[in-house]
C-alpha positions in Angstrom: -17.9 -10.0 -20.1 -17.0 -6.9 -22.3 -16.6 -3.9 -19.9 -16.9 -1.8 -22.5 -20.5 -2.4 -23.1 -21.5 -2.2 -19.2 -23.2 0.9 -18.3 -23.3 1.0 -14.4 -20.8 -0.1 -12.0 -21.4 -0.6 -8.0 -19.1 -1.1 -5.7 -19.9 -2.5 -2.3 -16.8 -1.5 0.1 -15.8 1.5 -2.5 -13.9 3.8 0.0 -10.8 1.0 -0.3 -7.9 2.0 -1.7 -7.8 -0.8 -4.2 -11.6 -0.4 -5.3 -11.4 3.6 -5.1 -8.6 3.6 -8.1 -11.3 1.5 -10.1 -14.3 3.4 -9.4 -12.5 6.4 -10.5 -11.0 4.3 -13.7 -14.5 4.0 -15.0 -15.7 6.8 -13.7 -12.8 8.6 -15.7 -14.1 6.2 -18.9 -18.2 7.5 -18.5 -19.8 4.7 -17.1 -22.4 5.6 -14.1 -20.4 4.5 -10.9 -22.3 4.4 -7.4 -20.9 2.6 -4.2 -21.3 2.0 -0.4 -18.6 2.0 2.1 -19.1 1.8 6.1 -17.5 5.0 6.9 -16.8 8.8 5.3 -13.2 9.2 4.3 -11.2 11.4 2.1 -11.3 9.3 -0.3 -15.3 8.9 0.1 -15.6 12.5 -0.3 -13.0 13.1 -3.2 -14.9 10.1 -5.2 -18.4 12.4 -4.5 -17.0 15.2 -5.5 -15.9 13.1 -9.1 -19.8 13.0 -9.4 -19.7 9.4 -8.2 -22.6 8.8 -5.3 -21.9 7.3 -2.3 -23.4 6.2 1.0 -22.9 4.8 4.5 -25.5 3.0 5.3 -26.2 -0.8 4.3 -29.5 -0.8 2.8 -31.6 -1.6 -0.2 -33.3 1.7 -0.5 -29.7 3.2 -0.5 -28.9 1.9 -4.0 -30.1 4.3 -6.8 -32.8 2.8 -9.2 -30.8 3.1 -12.4 -28.5 0.3 -10.4 -31.4 -2.1 -10.4 -30.9 -3.4 -13.8 -29.2 -6.1 -13.5 -29.1 -6.6 -17.3 -26.4 -3.0 -17.4 -25.0 -3.5 -13.9 -22.1 -5.1 -12.8 -21.0 -5.0 -8.9 -17.6 -5.3 -7.3 -16.8 -6.5 -4.0 -14.4 -6.5 -1.4 -13.7 -9.3 0.1 -12.9 -7.4 3.9 -17.1 -7.4 3.7 -19.0 -9.1 5.8 -20.7 -12.3 4.8 -24.8 -10.8 5.7 -24.1 -7.9 3.9 -27.6 -6.9 3.4 -27.0 -4.8 -0.2 -24.0 -7.8 -1.7 -26.6 -10.1 -0.7 -29.2 -8.7 -2.2 -27.4 -8.5 -5.2 -26.2 -12.4 -5.0 -30.4 -13.4 -4.4 -31.3 -11.8 -7.8 -28.5 -12.6 -9.9 -26.6 -9.5 -11.0 -22.9 -9.8 -12.4 -21.2 -10.0 -8.9 -16.9 -10.1 -9.0 -14.1 -9.4 -6.6 -12.2 -6.4 -7.2 -9.2 -8.6 -8.4 -11.6 -10.1 -10.8 -11.8 -6.5 -12.7 -8.6 -6.4 -12.8 -8.6 -8.9 -14.3 -10.1 -8.3 -17.2 -8.9 -4.7 -17.2 -5.3 -6.5 -17.4 -6.0 -9.5 -20.0 -6.6 -6.9 -22.8 -3.7 -4.4 -22.2 -0.2 -4.5 -22.0 0.1 -5.3 -18.1 3.1 -4.4 -15.3 2.4 -6.1 -12.2 4.3 -5.7 -8.8 4.2 -8.2 -6.4 6.0 -9.3 -3.2 4.5 -8.9 0.6 6.0 -5.3 1.2 7.0 -2.7 -1.2 4.0 -3.2 -3.4 2.5 0.4 -3.7 5.5 2.2 -3.3 6.9 0.3 -6.4 4.0 0.3 -8.5 3.8 4.7 -7.8 7.2 4.8 -8.8 6.7 3.0 -12.1 3.6 4.3 -12.7 5.1 7.9 -12.2 8.3 6.7 -14.8 5.2 5.2 -17.1 2.7 8.1 -17.3 5.1 9.7 -20.2 4.1 6.5 -22.5 0.7 7.2 -21.1 0.3 3.8 -19.3 -2.7 3.6 -16.6 -2.0 2.9 -13.1 -3.6 1.8 -10.2 -1.7 2.0 -7.0 -2.9 0.9 -3.6 -1.9 4.0 -1.7 -2.1 7.8 -2.6 0.5 8.9 -4.9 2.1 12.8 -4.1 3.2 13.4 -7.8 -1.2 13.0 -8.6 -3.2 12.8 -4.8 -4.6 10.0 -6.3 -4.3 6.2 -6.6 -5.3 6.4 -10.4 -3.3 7.9 -13.0 -5.4 8.0 -16.1 -3.6 7.1 -18.9 -5.0 5.3 -22.1 -5.8 1.7 -22.4 -2.7 0.3 -23.9 -0.7 -0.8 -21.0 -1.3 -1.3 -17.4 0.1 -1.1 -14.2 -0.9 -2.5 -11.1 -0.3 -3.6 -7.5 -0.1 -7.7 -7.6 -1.8 -8.7 -4.4 -0.7 -11.7 -2.7 -4.1 -11.4 -0.3 -7.3 -14.3 -1.6 -4.9 -15.5 -4.2 -6.3 -12.6 -6.0 -2.8 -11.7 -8.1 -3.3 -15.2 -9.8 -6.9 -13.3 -11.3 -4.0 -10.8 -13.8 -2.5 -11.5 -16.7 1.0 -9.9 -16.6 3.5 -9.7 -19.4 6.4 -8.2 -17.4 6.3 -8.4 -13.5 8.1 -8.1 -10.7 8.2 -9.7 -7.0 10.0 -7.7 -4.0 9.3 -10.3 -1.4 7.9 -13.0 -0.4 7.9 -12.7 3.8 5.2 -15.0 5.3 2.0 -12.9 5.7 -1.4 -13.3 5.4 -1.3 -16.8 7.3 -5.4 -16.0 8.0 -5.2 -17.4 4.1 -2.7 -19.4 3.4 -2.5 -21.2 6.5 1.4 -21.8 6.5 4.4 -20.5 4.8 5.0 -23.2 1.9 1.3 -22.0 0.2 2.2 -18.6 -0.2 5.1 -19.4 -1.3 3.3 -21.8 -4.1 1.2 -18.9 -4.9 4.1 -16.4 -6.1 5.6 -19.8 -8.2 2.1 -20.3 -10.0 1.9 -16.1 -9.9 5.0 -16.4 -11.6 4.4 -18.7 -14.3 2.1 -16.5 -15.6 4.2 -13.9 -16.1 4.4 -14.1 -20.4 7.8 -11.8 -21.0 10.3 -11.2 -18.4 10.3 -11.6 -14.3 12.1 -9.6 -11.9 13.1 -10.8 -8.7 14.7 -9.0 -5.9 17.8 -11.4 -5.1 17.7 -14.4 -2.5 14.4 -15.1 -3.6 13.8 -18.8 -5.0 11.8 -18.0 -8.0 14.0 -18.0 -12.1 14.3 -14.7 -13.5 16.3 -11.4 -13.7 17.4 -10.6 -10.3 18.3 -7.1 -8.5 19.8 -6.2 -5.6 21.8 -3.1 -3.8 25.9 -3.7 -3.6 25.6 -7.2 -4.8 26.2 -9.1 -7.8 22.8 -9.3 -10.1 21.5 -7.6 -13.3 20.0 -4.7 -11.6 22.5 -3.5 -9.0 22.6 -0.1 -6.8 26.0 1.0 -5.9 27.9 4.0 -4.9 25.2 4.6 -2.4 25.3 8.0 -0.8 23.3 9.9 1.0 23.4 14.0 0.6 20.4 16.6 2.4 18.5 13.6 3.0 18.0 12.3 -0.5 19.3 9.5 -2.0 22.3 9.6 -4.9 23.4 6.2 -6.2 24.5 4.2 -9.6 23.2 1.5 -11.3 24.7 -1.1 -13.5 22.1 -3.3 -16.0 22.3 -6.1 -18.0 23.8 -4.0 -20.8 24.9 -0.1 -19.3 25.4 2.0 -16.7 23.8 5.0 -15.1 25.1 7.5 -13.0 24.1 10.1 -10.1 20.5 8.8 -9.9 18.4 11.3 -7.3 15.9 9.3 -5.0 14.0 11.4 -2.0 12.6 8.8 -0.1 14.4 7.7 2.7 15.6 4.1 3.4 17.6 1.7 1.4 13.8 -0.9 1.7 13.0 2.7 -0.7 16.2 2.2 -3.2 15.1 -1.5 -3.6 11.8 -0.3 -4.5 13.5 2.3 -7.0 15.5 0.0 -8.7 12.8 -2.8 -9.1 10.5 -0.1 -10.7 13.8 1.0 -12.8 14.6 -2.7 -14.2 10.5 -2.5 -14.6 10.5 0.4 -17.2 14.3 -0.2 -18.4 13.1 -4.1 -19.7 10.0 -2.4 -21.2 11.9 0.2 -23.5 11.7 3.1 -21.4 15.4 4.9 -21.6 17.4 5.0 -18.8 17.8 8.7 -18.6 14.1 9.5 -18.7 14.2 6.5 -15.9 16.3 9.0 -14.1 14.4 11.9 -14.7 11.0 10.9 -13.6 13.1 8.9 -10.5 14.3 12.6 -9.3 10.4 14.3 -9.4 9.1 11.3 -7.9 8.0 13.0 -4.8 6.4 9.8 -2.7 2.8 7.9 -1.4 1.1 9.0 1.5 1.5 7.1 4.3 4.7 5.9 3.4 7.4 8.2 6.0 5.1 10.8 5.3 6.5 13.6 7.3 2.7 15.5 8.9 5.0 17.8 11.5 8.7 18.5 10.4 10.8 21.6 12.7 13.8 21.7 13.8 12.5 20.8 17.2 10.2 18.2 16.8 9.1 15.3 14.2 6.0 13.7 13.3 6.1 11.1 10.8 2.7 8.6 9.5 3.3 5.4 7.8 1.6 1.9 7.0 3.9 -0.3 8.3 1.5 -3.5 9.8 4.2 -6.2 9.2 7.5 -6.4 11.2 9.6 -6.7 8.1 8.1 -3.2 7.4 7.9 -2.0 11.1 12.3 -3.2 11.4 12.9 -1.0 8.2 11.0 2.3 8.9 13.2 2.0 12.3 16.4 1.6 10.4 15.1 4.6 8.3 14.5 7.2 11.3 17.6 5.8 12.4 19.5 6.8 9.7 17.4 9.9 9.2 17.7 11.0 13.2 20.5 9.1 14.5 20.7 11.1 17.7 17.2 10.8 18.8 14.9 9.2 20.6 12.4 7.8 18.9 8.9 7.2 20.4 6.5 4.7 18.1 2.6 4.9 18.5 1.7 1.4 16.8 -1.9 0.5 16.3 -1.6 -3.9 14.8 -3.6 -5.3 12.2 -5.4 -8.1 12.5 -6.6 -10.7 15.6 -4.6 -13.1 13.3 -1.7 -11.1 12.2 -0.6 -10.5 16.0 -0.9 -14.1 17.2 0.8 -15.3 13.9 4.0 -12.4 14.1 3.6 -11.7 18.2 7.4 -12.4 18.7 8.6 -10.7 15.8 6.4 -7.0 16.4 7.9 -7.4 19.5 11.3 -7.7 18.5 10.3 -4.9 16.5 8.7 -2.4 18.1 11.8 -3.1 21.4 14.2 -1.5 18.3 12.2 2.1 19.4 13.3 4.0 22.7 9.1 4.4 23.6 6.4 2.4 22.3 2.7 3.0 22.8 0.4 0.8 21.6 -3.0 1.2 20.8 -6.1 -2.1 20.7 -5.9 -4.0 17.5 -7.8 -2.9 14.3 -10.0 -6.0 13.9 -10.8 -5.2 9.9 -12.8 -8.2 8.6 -11.8 -10.3 11.8 -13.6 -11.2 14.9 -11.7 -11.0 18.4 -9.8 -14.1 18.9 -9.4 -15.1 22.6 -6.2 -13.9 24.6 -5.1 -12.2 21.5 -4.9 -8.3 22.1 -2.3 -5.4 22.4 -1.1 -6.0 26.4 -0.7 -9.4 25.2 2.0 -8.3 22.7 3.0 -5.1 25.0 3.9 -8.2 28.0 6.3 -9.3 25.0 8.3 -6.0 23.9 11.6 -6.0 26.0 11.2 -2.1 26.7 10.9 -0.4 29.8 9.3 2.7 27.9 5.8 0.8 26.6 2.4 1.2 27.5 -1.4 1.6 25.9 -3.2 3.6 24.8 -6.9 5.1 23.8 -6.8 7.1 20.5 -8.4 10.7 22.3 -4.8 9.8 24.9 -2.6 10.0 22.2 -1.7 13.8 21.9 -1.0 13.7 25.3 0.9 10.8 25.9 3.2 12.2 23.6 3.6 15.6 24.8 4.2 13.3 28.2 7.3 11.8 26.1 10.7 13.1 26.3 11.3 12.1 22.1 11.3 14.4 19.8 11.1 12.3 16.8 7.3 10.3 16.9 6.9 8.1 14.5 2.7 6.8 14.3 2.5 3.0 12.5 -0.6 0.9 11.4 -2.4 -0.2 8.2 -6.4 0.5 11.1 -7.8 4.0 11.4 -4.5 5.1 12.9 -4.1 7.2 9.5 -7.4 9.0 10.2 -6.3 9.8 13.8 -3.2 11.0 12.7 -4.3 14.1 11.4 -6.3 14.8 14.4 -3.1 14.1 16.6 -1.6 16.4 13.9 -3.8 19.5 14.2 -3.9 19.6 17.7 0.2 19.2 18.0 0.8 22.1 15.6 -1.5 24.3 17.5 0.3 23.3 20.9 3.6 24.2 18.4 1.9 27.2 17.7 1.2 28.4 20.7 5.2 27.9 22.7 6.5 30.5 19.2 
């Protein structure tokens, strides 16, 4: 399939973070783009502002007439849509060219020099940092989050170099053709797809075998490649790490050089690791270390990755996408580093019944580290409920006396009733929308107090 000959691209699930990046890409390249999504969001509003047609009712009559020409239309879908989706089944039954999002990314990477970022955690931040560095050579970067520097999940460059997230979900990354790649982590996840951690590991090994030029891996992972670490002997090593006014300053040793006093503004040593992975990939590609250093200093972060929604002397509200125990631990560690003497309240919305079931003990241990815990109901995403798996069950495992279940419409009251002055709201579901309402209400309260 030649993407250049496609006139129309229709997206089933256009509001997804990965889907919308590709929709933006096709729209920027002069294609006629339209699609369906379940609910309106900031992403769909931004797409509509770009001239992309978006509707929210799953009905064939809503598909624009020009997209019903199957010779000229490519249909892209997300695996998150239900199997009984009316529009999706219409396209399948009428033999349109229907491809998963990962297959489209695969097609794009076949014809570009591809830098792929894989790993169960850190993909979005690492690929956003790398995309920011690679913007100087006009790379086009497809991101799984909104990069603050660009207010977009697409950094549009030319069609010679691509930066992509290599997503292990549904083995999507096996569709890619990476020239340079990194693997940040290989913790057990997506066991609804893989069934056991060994199958996940095998999938990462298969991905690593697809890398044509250079593989870069966090030290300790069971893969062969250049290694990176903090304060350990490795090919790329960050050391002399200091914090000044909330900013990291550190040195890096590469296989052939050393660079001093890199400044990086994202909190948490896990983000130093993400910056180091991006530095290593850009260095292998051939970007000068001085230019990489300049880019790291100007990187502003990714929305919903330790994003400050409120930051005053007396109250802090932080938004983060963390939805796996390892990620929650990383956020807790970062918050303690920034606010060592404060009580910290976590509001967590579990994501997926299967993930909650598979890691309930690890979730409980991670959440127990906070001073106070509020749990919302499990966000089902693509799943149906599993008997006995709910937030009350998870709450019972948390060894913390200050814990409770809550509903979204009670959150402002619950937060105000807490003595904690640092609040973190975590999850990959619609808590990312809920926090905007919470922020508005709390800011109103804070202004009334002034």
